[in-house]
C-alpha positions in Angstrom: 17.2 13.5 16.9 14.4 14.3 14.5 11.2 15.8 15.9 8.5 13.1 15.2 5.8 14.9 17.2 2.5 15.3 15.3 0.0 17.9 16.4 -2.9 15.9 17.9 -6.2 16.4 16.3 -8.6 18.6 18.3 -11.9 17.0 19.4 -14.9 19.0 20.4 -17.8 17.9 22.6 -21.0 18.3 20.7 -23.7 16.3 22.6 -24.1 16.0 26.4 -25.4 12.6 27.5 -27.2 11.4 30.7 -25.1 8.3 30.9 -22.5 6.2 29.0 -25.2 4.1 27.2 -26.9 7.2 25.8 -23.5 8.6 24.7 -22.5 5.3 23.1 -25.8 5.3 21.1 -25.2 8.8 19.8 -21.5 8.1 19.0 -22.6 4.9 17.1 -25.2 6.9 15.1 -22.5 9.4 14.1 -20.0 6.7 13.3 -22.7 5.0 11.1 -22.7 8.3 9.2 -18.9 8.2 8.7 -18.1 10.7 11.4 -15.5 9.7 13.9 -17.0 10.0 17.4 -16.0 9.0 20.9 -17.5 9.0 24.4 -15.8 11.4 26.8 -16.6 10.5 30.4 -15.3 13.1 32.9 -17.7 11.9 35.7 -16.4 11.2 39.1 -18.3 8.4 40.8 -17.9 9.3 44.4 -19.7 12.0 46.3 -19.5 14.8 47.3 -17.9 16.5 44.4 -17.1 20.1 43.8 -17.6 19.7 40.1 -20.6 21.9 39.0 -20.7 20.3 35.5 -23.9 18.3 35.6 -23.3 16.6 32.3 -19.7 15.3 32.5 -20.4 12.6 29.8 -20.5 13.8 26.2 -19.9 12.7 22.7 -16.9 14.3 21.0 -16.0 14.5 17.3 -13.0 16.0 15.5 -13.4 19.8 15.7 -13.3 20.0 11.9 -16.4 17.8 11.6 -18.4 19.3 14.5 -20.8 21.3 12.2 -21.4 18.2 10.1 -22.1 16.1 13.2 -24.5 18.6 14.7 -26.3 18.8 11.4 -26.7 14.9 11.4 -28.0 15.0 15.0 -30.5 17.8 14.1 -31.8 15.8 11.1 -32.2 12.8 13.3 -34.2 14.9 15.9 -36.4 16.4 13.1 -37.2 13.0 11.7 -38.2 11.7 15.1 -40.3 14.8 15.8 -42.1 14.4 12.5 -43.0 10.8 13.2 -42.2 9.5 16.7 -44.1 6.3 15.9 -46.1 4.2 18.3 -45.1 2.0 21.3 -45.1 -1.0 18.9 -42.7 0.7 16.5 -39.0 0.0 16.4 -36.9 3.1 15.9 -34.2 2.6 13.3 -31.7 5.0 11.7 -34.1 5.0 8.7 -37.1 6.0 10.9 -39.8 4.0 12.7 -40.5 0.4 11.6 -43.5 -1.5 12.9 -42.8 -4.6 15.0 -45.0 -7.5 13.9 -47.4 -8.6 16.7 -46.1 -12.2 16.4 -42.6 -11.2 17.5 -41.0 -12.1 14.1 -38.9 -9.6 12.2 -36.8 -8.4 15.1 -33.8 -6.0 14.9 -31.5 -8.7 13.6 -33.8 -9.8 10.8 -33.1 -8.6 7.2 -36.0 -7.9 5.1 
């Protein structure tokens, strides 16, 4: 019998998240940059727990792309720090975009 076992690609956790929603947003950002990413949830939803890990949810990427992913996240943070916008701004991957006061031009609008 031939050995068809392939070595599984190693994934590395690069960004802890407070919850699954935050992790999904970060993973989606990385995926939009062409970097494979997935949410890893090791949380246990009953108490008490002996797990001392306070951030059991994280975003993982292939280990070979971890430096690239960290660099993309750092650029994203720098862009936000440079111009966090105002409460009436919509934060997009391209940076802040003002939301018109009449409610038109929502996130689904192209323009």
